[in-house]
Structure formats: structure tokens, C-alpha cells
DSSP file (Angstrom, degrees, kcal/mol; ACC not computed):
  #  RESIDUE AA STRUCTURE BP1 BP2  ACC     N-H-->O    O-->H-N    N-H-->O    O-->H-N    TCO  KAPPA ALPHA  PHI   PSI    X-CA   Y-CA   Z-CA
    1    1 A M     >        0   0    0      0, 0.0     4,-2.4     0, 0.0     5,-0.2   0.000 360.0 360.0 360.0 -39.3  -36.5  -51.1   18.8
    2    2 A K  H  >  +     0   0    0      1,-0.2     4,-2.6     2,-0.2     5,-0.2   0.876 360.0  51.7 -63.6 -37.1  -32.8  -50.3   19.1
    3    3 A K  H  > S+     0   0    0      2,-0.2     4,-2.4     1,-0.2    -1,-0.2   0.893 109.6  49.5 -66.2 -39.0  -33.0  -48.3   15.9
    4    4 A L  H  > S+     0   0    0      2,-0.2     4,-2.3     1,-0.2    -2,-0.2   0.917 112.5  47.1 -65.0 -43.1  -36.0  -46.3   17.2
    5    5 A L  H  X S+     0   0    0     -4,-2.4     4,-2.4     2,-0.2    -2,-0.2   0.904 112.6  49.6 -64.0 -42.3  -34.2  -45.6   20.5
    6    6 A A  H  X S+     0   0    0     -4,-2.6     4,-2.5     1,-0.2    -2,-0.2   0.897 111.3  49.5 -64.1 -40.7  -31.0  -44.5   18.6
    7    7 A S  H  X S+     0   0    0     -4,-2.4     4,-2.8     2,-0.2    -2,-0.2   0.907 110.7  49.7 -64.2 -42.1  -33.1  -42.3   16.3
    8    8 A A  H  X S+     0   0    0     -4,-2.3     4,-2.4     2,-0.2    -2,-0.2   0.906 112.1  47.9 -64.1 -42.1  -34.8  -40.7   19.3
    9    9 A V  H  X S+     0   0    0     -4,-2.4     4,-2.4     2,-0.2    -2,-0.2   0.912 112.6  49.1 -64.5 -42.8  -31.5  -40.1   21.1
   10   10 A T  H  X S+     0   0    0     -4,-2.5     4,-2.5     2,-0.2    -2,-0.2   0.928 112.0  48.2 -63.1 -45.4  -30.0  -38.6   17.9
   11   11 A L  H  X S+     0   0    0     -4,-2.8     4,-2.4     1,-0.2    -2,-0.2   0.906 112.2  49.1 -61.1 -42.8  -33.0  -36.3   17.4
   12   12 A T  H  X S+     0   0    0     -4,-2.4     4,-2.6     2,-0.2     5,-0.2   0.898 110.1  51.7 -63.8 -41.0  -32.9  -35.2   21.1
   13   13 A T  H  X S+     0   0    0     -4,-2.4     4,-2.5     2,-0.2    -2,-0.2   0.924 111.5  46.4 -61.5 -45.8  -29.2  -34.5   20.7
   14   14 A F  H  X S+     0   0    0     -4,-2.5     4,-2.4     2,-0.2    -2,-0.2   0.893 112.0  51.4 -64.4 -39.3  -29.8  -32.3   17.6
   15   15 A A  H  X S+     0   0    0     -4,-2.4     4,-1.7     2,-0.2    -2,-0.2   0.930 113.2  44.0 -63.7 -45.0  -32.6  -30.5   19.3
   16   16 A L  H  X S+     0   0    0     -4,-2.6     4,-2.2     1,-0.2    -2,-0.2   0.881 112.5  52.5 -67.6 -37.3  -30.5  -29.7   22.4
   17   17 A A  H  X S+     0   0    0     -4,-2.5     4,-2.7    -5,-0.2    -1,-0.2   0.887 105.7  55.4 -65.1 -37.8  -27.6  -28.7   20.2
   18   18 A G  H  X S+     0   0    0     -4,-2.4     4,-1.2     1,-0.2    -1,-0.2   0.903 108.3  47.9 -60.8 -41.3  -29.8  -26.4   18.3
   19   19 A C  H  X S+     0   0    0     -4,-1.7     4,-1.0     1,-0.2    -1,-0.2   0.903 112.4  49.3 -65.6 -40.2  -30.8  -24.7   21.5
   20   20 A A  H  X S+     0   0    0     -4,-2.2     4,-1.5     1,-0.2     3,-0.3   0.886 109.0  51.4 -67.6 -38.2  -27.2  -24.4   22.6
   21   21 A T  H  X S+     0   0    0     -4,-2.7     4,-3.4     1,-0.2    -1,-0.2   0.745  97.1  68.3 -74.8 -19.9  -26.0  -23.0   19.2
   22   22 A T  H  X S+     0   0    0     -4,-1.2     4,-2.2     2,-0.2    -1,-0.2   0.941 104.0  43.6 -60.8 -44.8  -28.7  -20.3   19.4
   23   23 A D  H  X S+     0   0    0     -4,-1.0     4,-2.6    -3,-0.3    -2,-0.2   0.902 114.4  50.3 -64.8 -40.4  -26.8  -18.7   22.3
   24   24 A A  H  X S+     0   0    0     -4,-1.5     4,-2.8     1,-0.2    -2,-0.2   0.913 110.7  49.2 -64.3 -41.8  -23.5  -19.2   20.5
   25   25 A N  H  X S+     0   0    0     -4,-3.4     4,-2.8     2,-0.2    -1,-0.2   0.888 110.7  50.7 -65.1 -37.5  -24.9  -17.6   17.4
   26   26 A T  H  X S+     0   0    0     -4,-2.2     4,-2.5    -5,-0.2    -2,-0.2   0.930 112.4  46.3 -64.0 -45.1  -26.3  -14.7   19.4
   27   27 A N  H  X S+     0   0    0     -4,-2.6     4,-2.4     2,-0.2    -2,-0.2   0.904 113.4  49.1 -63.7 -40.4  -22.9  -14.2   21.1
   28   28 A A  H  X S+     0   0    0     -4,-2.8     4,-2.6     2,-0.2    -2,-0.2   0.906 110.9  50.8 -65.3 -40.1  -21.1  -14.5   17.7
   29   29 A G  H  X S+     0   0    0     -4,-2.8     4,-2.6     2,-0.2    -2,-0.2   0.901 110.5  49.0 -62.9 -40.9  -23.6  -11.9   16.3
   30   30 A N  H  X S+     0   0    0     -4,-2.5     4,-2.6     2,-0.2    -2,-0.2   0.904 111.4  49.6 -64.4 -40.4  -22.9   -9.6   19.2
   31   31 A A  H  X S+     0   0    0     -4,-2.4     4,-2.6     2,-0.2    -2,-0.2   0.904 112.1  47.6 -64.8 -41.4  -19.1  -10.0   18.6
   32   32 A I  H  X S+     0   0    0     -4,-2.6     4,-2.6     2,-0.2    -2,-0.2   0.914 111.9  50.4 -66.2 -41.7  -19.5   -9.3   14.9
   33   33 A G  H  X S+     0   0    0     -4,-2.6     4,-2.2     2,-0.2    -2,-0.2   0.912 112.2  47.2 -61.2 -42.7  -21.6   -6.2   15.7
   34   34 A S  H  X S+     0   0    0     -4,-2.6     4,-2.5     2,-0.2    -2,-0.2   0.909 112.4  49.0 -66.0 -41.8  -19.1   -4.9   18.1
   35   35 A A  H  X S+     0   0    0     -4,-2.6     4,-2.7     1,-0.2    -2,-0.2   0.895 111.0  50.7 -64.1 -39.5  -16.2   -5.5   15.7
   36   36 A N  H  X S+     0   0    0     -4,-2.6     4,-2.4     2,-0.2    -1,-0.2   0.908 110.6  49.1 -64.0 -41.3  -18.2   -3.8   13.0
   37   37 A E  H  X S+     0   0    0     -4,-2.2     4,-2.2     2,-0.2    -2,-0.2   0.907 112.2  47.8 -64.8 -42.4  -18.8   -0.8   15.3
   38   38 A I  H  X S+     0   0    0     -4,-2.5     4,-2.3     2,-0.2    -2,-0.2   0.927 112.4  49.9 -63.5 -44.9  -15.1   -0.6   16.2
   39   39 A G  H  X S+     0   0    0     -4,-2.7     4,-2.4     1,-0.2    -2,-0.2   0.897 110.5  49.6 -60.5 -41.2  -14.1   -0.8   12.6
   40   40 A M  H  X S+     0   0    0     -4,-2.4     4,-2.8     2,-0.2    -1,-0.2   0.881 109.4  52.0 -66.9 -37.8  -16.5    1.9   11.6
   41   41 A N  H  X S+     0   0    0     -4,-2.2     4,-2.0     2,-0.2    -2,-0.2   0.910 111.1  47.2 -64.1 -41.2  -15.2    4.2   14.4
   42   42 A I  H  X S+     0   0    0     -4,-2.3     4,-2.2     2,-0.2    -2,-0.2   0.911 112.5  50.4 -64.2 -41.9  -11.6    3.7   13.2
   43   43 A F  H  X S+     0   0    0     -4,-2.4     4,-2.4     1,-0.2    -2,-0.2   0.914 109.4  50.2 -62.5 -44.0  -12.8    4.4    9.7
   44   44 A K  H  X S+     0   0    0     -4,-2.8     4,-2.6     1,-0.2    -1,-0.2   0.869 109.3  52.2 -63.8 -36.4  -14.6    7.6   10.7
   45   45 A T  H  X S+     0   0    0     -4,-2.0     4,-2.4     2,-0.2    -1,-0.2   0.916 109.9  48.2 -65.3 -42.5  -11.4    8.7   12.5
   46   46 A A  H  X S+     0   0    0     -4,-2.2     4,-2.4     2,-0.2    -2,-0.2   0.892 111.4  51.2 -64.1 -38.9   -9.4    8.1    9.4
   47   47 A I  H  X S+     0   0    0     -4,-2.4     4,-2.8     2,-0.2    -2,-0.2   0.930 109.5  50.1 -62.0 -46.1  -12.0   10.1    7.4
   48   48 A D  H  X S+     0   0    0     -4,-2.6     4,-2.4     2,-0.2    -2,-0.2   0.921 111.8  47.6 -59.9 -45.5  -11.8   13.0    9.9
   49   49 A N  H  X S+     0   0    0     -4,-2.4     4,-1.9     1,-0.2    -1,-0.2   0.926 114.1  46.3 -62.1 -45.5   -8.0   13.1    9.7
   50   50 A Q  H  X S+     0   0    0     -4,-2.4     4,-2.5     1,-0.2    -1,-0.2   0.895 111.0  53.7 -64.2 -39.9   -8.0   13.0    5.9
   51   51 A C  H  X S+     0   0    0     -4,-2.8     4,-2.7     1,-0.2    -2,-0.2   0.934 107.9  49.0 -60.0 -47.8  -10.7   15.6    5.7
   52   52 A R  H  X S+     0   0    0     -4,-2.4     4,-1.7     1,-0.2    -1,-0.2   0.890 112.1  49.3 -61.6 -39.2   -8.7   18.0    7.9
   53   53 A N  H  X S+     0   0    0     -4,-1.9     4,-0.8     1,-0.2    -1,-0.2   0.913 112.2  48.0 -65.1 -42.2   -5.7   17.5    5.7
   54   54 A Q  H >X S+     0   0    0     -4,-2.5     4,-0.7     1,-0.2     3,-0.6   0.882 107.5  55.3 -67.9 -38.6   -7.7   18.1    2.5
   55   55 A I  H >< S+     0   0    0     -4,-2.7     3,-1.3     1,-0.2     6,-0.3   0.934 105.2  52.7 -58.6 -45.6   -9.3   21.3    3.9
   56   56 A E  H 3< S+     0   0    0     -4,-1.7    -1,-0.2     1,-0.3    -2,-0.2   0.719 105.5  55.6 -66.0 -20.5   -6.0   22.8    4.6
   57   57 A K  H << S+     0   0    0     -4,-0.8     2,-0.3    -3,-0.6    -1,-0.3   0.615  86.1  99.8 -86.0 -13.0   -4.8   22.2    1.0
   58   58 A Q    <X  -     0   0    0     -3,-1.3     4,-2.1    -4,-0.7     5,-0.1  -0.560  68.7-142.3 -81.0 136.2   -7.7   24.0   -0.6
   59   59 A N  H  > S+     0   0    0     -2,-0.3     4,-2.3     1,-0.2     5,-0.2   0.888 102.1  56.8 -61.3 -40.2   -7.1   27.6   -1.8
   60   60 A A  H  > S+     0   0    0      1,-0.2     4,-2.6     2,-0.2    -1,-0.2   0.895 107.9  48.3 -60.1 -39.2  -10.6   28.7   -0.7
   61   61 A W  H  > S+     0   0    0     -6,-0.3     4,-3.1     2,-0.2    -1,-0.2   0.919 108.5  53.5 -67.1 -42.9   -9.8   27.5    2.8
   62   62 A R  H  X S+     0   0    0     -4,-2.1     4,-0.6     1,-0.2    -2,-0.2   0.901 113.3  43.2 -59.4 -41.2   -6.5   29.3    2.9
   63   63 A I  H >< S+     0   0    0     -4,-2.3     3,-0.7     1,-0.2     4,-0.5   0.940 117.5  44.9 -69.5 -47.8   -8.2   32.6    1.9
   64   64 A A  H >< S+     0   0    0     -4,-2.6     3,-1.1     1,-0.2    -2,-0.2   0.865 107.1  58.9 -65.8 -36.6  -11.1   32.2    4.3
   65   65 A S  H >< S+     0   0    0     -4,-3.1     3,-1.3     1,-0.3    -1,-0.2   0.701  88.8  73.5 -70.6 -18.1   -9.0   31.1    7.2
   66   66 A V  T << S+     0   0    0     -3,-0.7    -1,-0.3    -4,-0.6    -2,-0.2   0.866 100.0  45.6 -60.8 -35.3   -7.0   34.3    7.1
   67   67 A A  T <  S+     0   0    0     -3,-1.1     2,-0.3    -4,-0.5    -1,-0.3   0.389 103.1  86.4 -89.6   3.4  -10.0   36.2    8.6
   68   68 A M  S <  S-     0   0    0     -3,-1.3     2,-0.1    -4,-0.1    -3,-0.0  -0.753  72.7-127.4-107.6 151.1  -10.7   33.5   11.2
   69   69 A T     >  -     0   0    0     -2,-0.3     4,-2.5     1,-0.1     5,-0.2  -0.405  38.1-102.6 -78.6 168.8   -9.3   33.0   14.7
   70   70 A D  H  > S+     0   0    0      1,-0.2     4,-2.4     2,-0.2     5,-0.2   0.894 124.6  52.2 -60.1 -39.6   -7.8   29.6   15.6
   71   71 A A  H  > S+     0   0    0      2,-0.2     4,-2.2     1,-0.2    -1,-0.2   0.895 109.6  48.4 -65.0 -40.2  -11.0   28.7   17.5
   72   72 A Q  H  > S+     0   0    0      2,-0.2     4,-2.5     1,-0.2     5,-0.2   0.907 110.5  51.3 -66.6 -41.4  -13.2   29.6   14.5
   73   73 A E  H  X S+     0   0    0     -4,-2.5     4,-2.7     1,-0.2     5,-0.2   0.940 111.3  47.8 -58.6 -47.2  -11.0   27.6   12.2
   74   74 A E  H  X S+     0   0    0     -4,-2.4     4,-2.6     1,-0.2    -1,-0.2   0.888 110.7  51.8 -63.0 -39.6  -11.3   24.6   14.5
   75   75 A E  H  X S+     0   0    0     -4,-2.2     4,-2.3     2,-0.2    -1,-0.2   0.928 112.1  45.1 -63.6 -44.9  -15.0   25.0   14.7
   76   76 A V  H  X S+     0   0    0     -4,-2.5     4,-2.9     2,-0.2     5,-0.3   0.932 113.9  49.3 -65.5 -45.2  -15.5   25.1   11.0
   77   77 A K  H  X S+     0   0    0     -4,-2.7     4,-2.9    -5,-0.2     5,-0.3   0.917 111.7  49.9 -58.7 -43.5  -13.1   22.1   10.4
   78   78 A S  H  X S+     0   0    0     -4,-2.6     4,-1.8    -5,-0.2    -1,-0.2   0.907 113.6  44.9 -63.7 -42.0  -15.0   20.1   13.1
   79   79 A R  H  X S+     0   0    0     -4,-2.3     4,-1.8     2,-0.2    -2,-0.2   0.930 117.5  43.6 -68.6 -45.1  -18.4   20.9   11.6
   80   80 A V  H  X S+     0   0    0     -4,-2.9     4,-2.2     2,-0.2    -2,-0.2   0.951 118.8  42.4 -65.8 -49.5  -17.3   20.1    8.0
   81   81 A C  H  X S+     0   0    0     -4,-2.9     4,-2.6    -5,-0.3    -1,-0.2   0.803 110.5  57.1 -71.8 -27.6  -15.3   17.0    8.8
   82   82 A G  H  X S+     0   0    0     -4,-1.8     4,-2.0    -5,-0.3    -1,-0.2   0.911 108.0  48.4 -63.9 -41.8  -18.1   15.8   11.2
   83   83 A C  H  X S+     0   0    0     -4,-1.8     4,-1.8     2,-0.2    -2,-0.2   0.929 112.1  48.3 -61.4 -47.2  -20.4   16.0    8.2
   84   84 A V  H  X S+     0   0    0     -4,-2.2     4,-1.3     1,-0.2    -2,-0.2   0.916 111.8  49.9 -61.0 -43.9  -18.0   14.1    6.0
   85   85 A S  H  < S+     0   0    0     -4,-2.6    -1,-0.2     1,-0.2    -2,-0.2   0.859 109.8  51.1 -64.7 -35.6  -17.5   11.4    8.7
   86   86 A E  H  < S+     0   0    0     -4,-2.0     4,-0.3     1,-0.2    -1,-0.2   0.826 111.3  47.8 -71.7 -31.0  -21.3   11.0    9.2
   87   87 A Q  H >X S+     0   0    0     -4,-1.8     3,-1.0     1,-0.2     4,-0.6   0.714  92.5  83.3 -78.9 -20.9  -21.8   10.6    5.4
   88   88 A A  H >X S+     0   0    0     -4,-1.3     3,-1.8     1,-0.2     4,-0.6   0.871  82.1  56.7 -54.8 -46.5  -19.0    8.0    5.1
   89   89 A P  H >4 S+     0   0    0      0, 0.0     3,-0.7     0, 0.0    -1,-0.2   0.821 104.2  54.7 -60.2 -28.5  -20.9    4.9    6.2
   90   90 A Q  H <4 S+     0   0    0     -3,-1.0    -2,-0.2    -4,-0.3    -3,-0.1   0.652 106.6  53.2 -76.0 -13.0  -23.5    5.5    3.4
   91   91 A Q  H << S+     0   0    0     -3,-1.8     2,-0.3    -4,-0.6    -1,-0.2   0.466 103.7  59.1-102.1  -2.4  -20.7    5.5    0.9
   92   92 A V    <<  -     0   0    0     -3,-0.7     2,-0.2    -4,-0.6    18,-0.0  -0.915  68.7-136.5-128.0 154.4  -19.0    2.3    1.7
   93   93 A T     >  -     0   0    0     -2,-0.3     4,-2.2     1,-0.1     5,-0.2  -0.613  30.9-110.3-100.3 165.8  -20.0   -1.4    1.8
   94   94 A I  H  > S+     0   0    0      1,-0.2     4,-2.2    -2,-0.2     5,-0.1   0.829 120.5  56.2 -63.6 -31.6  -19.2   -3.9    4.4
   95   95 A V  H  > S+     0   0    0      2,-0.2     4,-2.6     1,-0.2    -1,-0.2   0.918 106.4  49.1 -66.4 -43.1  -16.9   -5.6    1.9
   96   96 A E  H  > S+     0   0    0      1,-0.2     4,-2.5     2,-0.2    -2,-0.2   0.900 110.9  50.3 -63.6 -39.8  -15.0   -2.4    1.3
   97   97 A L  H  X S+     0   0    0     -4,-2.2     4,-1.9     2,-0.2    -1,-0.2   0.903 110.1  50.7 -64.1 -39.7  -14.6   -2.0    5.1
   98   98 A G  H  X S+     0   0    0     -4,-2.2     4,-1.1     2,-0.2    -2,-0.2   0.924 111.6  47.0 -62.3 -44.7  -13.3   -5.6    5.3
   99   99 A N  H  X S+     0   0    0     -4,-2.6     4,-2.8     1,-0.2     3,-0.3   0.886 110.5  53.2 -63.5 -38.4  -10.8   -5.0    2.6
  100  100 A A  H  < S+     0   0    0     -4,-2.5     7,-0.3     1,-0.2    -1,-0.2   0.844 105.2  54.6 -65.7 -33.2   -9.7   -1.7    4.3
  101  101 A A  H  < S+     0   0    0     -4,-1.9    -1,-0.2     1,-0.2    -2,-0.2   0.804 117.1  36.8 -68.8 -28.0   -9.1   -3.5    7.5
  102  102 A I  H  < S+     0   0    0     -4,-1.1     2,-0.6    -3,-0.3    -2,-0.2   0.853 117.0  47.6 -91.4 -40.0   -6.8   -6.0    5.8
  103  103 A D     X  -     0   0    0     -4,-2.8     4,-2.3     1,-0.1    -1,-0.2  -0.912  58.0-164.1-117.1 113.6   -5.0   -3.8    3.3
  104  104 A A  H  > S+     0   0    0     -2,-0.6     4,-2.2     1,-0.2     5,-0.2   0.862  93.4  52.4 -63.6 -37.5   -3.5   -0.4    4.3
  105  105 A N  H  > S+     0   0    0      2,-0.2     4,-2.1     1,-0.2    -1,-0.2   0.918 110.4  47.9 -65.3 -42.4   -3.2    0.8    0.7
  106  106 A Y  H  > S+     0   0    0      1,-0.2     4,-2.8     2,-0.2    -2,-0.2   0.906 110.1  53.3 -62.5 -41.7   -6.8    0.0    0.0
  107  107 A R  H  X S+     0   0    0     -4,-2.3     4,-2.7    -7,-0.3     5,-0.2   0.916 108.2  49.8 -59.7 -44.8   -7.8    1.8    3.2
  108  108 A T  H  X S+     0   0    0     -4,-2.2     4,-2.2     1,-0.2    -1,-0.2   0.914 113.4  45.8 -61.2 -44.0   -5.9    4.9    2.1
  109  109 A Q  H  X S+     0   0    0     -4,-2.1     4,-2.3     2,-0.2    -2,-0.2   0.899 113.0  50.0 -67.0 -40.7   -7.6    4.9   -1.3
  110  110 A L  H  X S+     0   0    0     -4,-2.8     4,-2.5     2,-0.2     5,-0.2   0.925 111.6  47.7 -63.9 -45.5  -11.0    4.3    0.2
  111  111 A V  H  X S+     0   0    0     -4,-2.7     4,-2.5     1,-0.2     5,-0.2   0.922 112.3  49.4 -62.5 -44.4  -10.7    7.1    2.7
  112  112 A A  H  X S+     0   0    0     -4,-2.2     4,-2.3    -5,-0.2    -1,-0.2   0.897 112.0  49.2 -62.2 -40.4   -9.4    9.5    0.0
  113  113 A R  H  X S+     0   0    0     -4,-2.3     4,-1.9     2,-0.2    -2,-0.2   0.925 112.3  46.8 -65.8 -45.1  -12.3    8.6   -2.2
  114  114 A V  H  X S+     0   0    0     -4,-2.5     4,-1.6     2,-0.2     5,-0.2   0.908 113.8  47.9 -65.0 -42.5  -14.9    9.0    0.5
  115  115 A V  H  X S+     0   0    0     -4,-2.5     4,-2.8     1,-0.2     5,-0.2   0.924 110.1  52.5 -64.9 -43.6  -13.5   12.4    1.6
  116  116 A A  H  X S+     0   0    0     -4,-2.3     4,-0.5    -5,-0.2    -1,-0.2   0.878 109.3  50.5 -60.6 -37.9  -13.3   13.6   -2.0
  117  117 A K  H  < S+     0   0    0     -4,-1.9     4,-0.3     1,-0.2    -1,-0.2   0.863 122.9  28.1 -67.2 -36.3  -17.0   12.7   -2.6
  118  118 A S  H  X S+     0   0    0     -4,-1.6     4,-2.5    -3,-0.1     5,-0.3   0.713  97.8  81.4-102.6 -23.6  -18.3   14.5    0.5
  119  119 A L  H  X S+     0   0    0     -4,-2.8     4,-2.9     1,-0.2     5,-0.3   0.905  94.5  44.8 -58.1 -49.8  -15.9   17.4    1.3
  120  120 A Q  H  X S+     0   0    0     -4,-0.5     4,-2.7     1,-0.2    -1,-0.2   0.916 115.1  47.2 -64.1 -43.3  -17.2   20.0   -1.1
  121  121 A S  H  > S+     0   0    0     -4,-0.3     4,-2.0     2,-0.2    -1,-0.2   0.911 115.9  45.0 -67.1 -39.9  -20.9   19.4   -0.4
  122  122 A C  H  X S+     0   0    0     -4,-2.5     4,-1.7     2,-0.2     5,-0.2   0.922 114.1  48.8 -68.1 -43.1  -20.3   19.5    3.4
  123  123 A Y  H  X S+     0   0    0     -4,-2.9     4,-2.5    -5,-0.3     5,-0.2   0.933 112.9  48.3 -61.7 -45.5  -18.1   22.5    3.2
  124  124 A G  H  X S+     0   0    0     -4,-2.7     4,-1.1    -5,-0.3    -1,-0.2   0.880 111.7  48.7 -62.5 -39.4  -20.7   24.3    1.0
  125  125 A S  H  < S+     0   0    0     -4,-2.0    -1,-0.2    -5,-0.2    -2,-0.2   0.795 117.7  40.3 -74.1 -26.9  -23.6   23.5    3.3
  126  126 A I  H  < S+     0   0    0     -4,-1.7    -2,-0.2    -5,-0.1    -1,-0.2   0.841 112.7  51.2 -90.4 -36.4  -21.8   24.6    6.5
  127  127 A V  H  <        0   0    0     -4,-2.5    -2,-0.2     1,-0.2    -3,-0.1   0.751 360.0 360.0 -75.8 -23.1  -20.1   27.7    5.2
  128  128 A K     <        0   0    0     -4,-1.1    -1,-0.2    -5,-0.2    -2,-0.1   0.504 360.0 360.0 -55.9 360.0  -23.3   29.2    3.7
């Protein structure tokens, strides 16, 4: 009888613990989701900065920008780099983002790779 009572108490304890961990898992999931969102925002900002630097280095941009006002240059840069930043999440994995959060050199290489992949297609689609 004592074994049966002990088993019942143990089962009840596990059942209640399961209910309690559901809330903890939900909170942990929310925290992970928020951290992922913050990380992605930081990544998109780095992409935008790299994109703007790369645009200014291109000969085609130098020629085209001569005929633009400062406001027009900024508008084109914003549209092109906005496109690049929006494409960035589809080009990286969560593992790559994790590595980028830990290693600054890896982050620099990842950002450069993503910008290089998207810059020409975004520039071409917006300037047309």
C-alpha cells in the first residue's frame, strides 16, 4: 500500500511539474523569439550599413550619382539597401546568425557575403 501511495504521489508530482514547465517553456520560447528578433534587427542594420558602403564604391553609382541631388541619392540608397536588408533573412540560417553573434570576424564575412549576393539584383530592379 505504501508503494502504491508513493507511486501516486510521484505521478501527481510529475503531472503538476509538467503543467508548471509548460508556462516556463512558453516564457523561454518567447524569450528566444525576442532574442532572435533583436539579433535579426542588428543583422539587418549591419547589412544596411555594408550595402551603403558598397554602393558608394561602385563606378556605376559614382557616375549615376553625379546627376542626383543629395535627397535623390539618399532615396535610391534607402530603396536599394532596404531591398538587400529584406532579402538577408532568406540567405542566412539560424546557425549562421548564432555564429555571427559570437564571432565578429564571422559576422563581417557573413554580412559581406549577403550584401554581395543581393546588391546587384536589388540595384537593378530599383534603378530600372
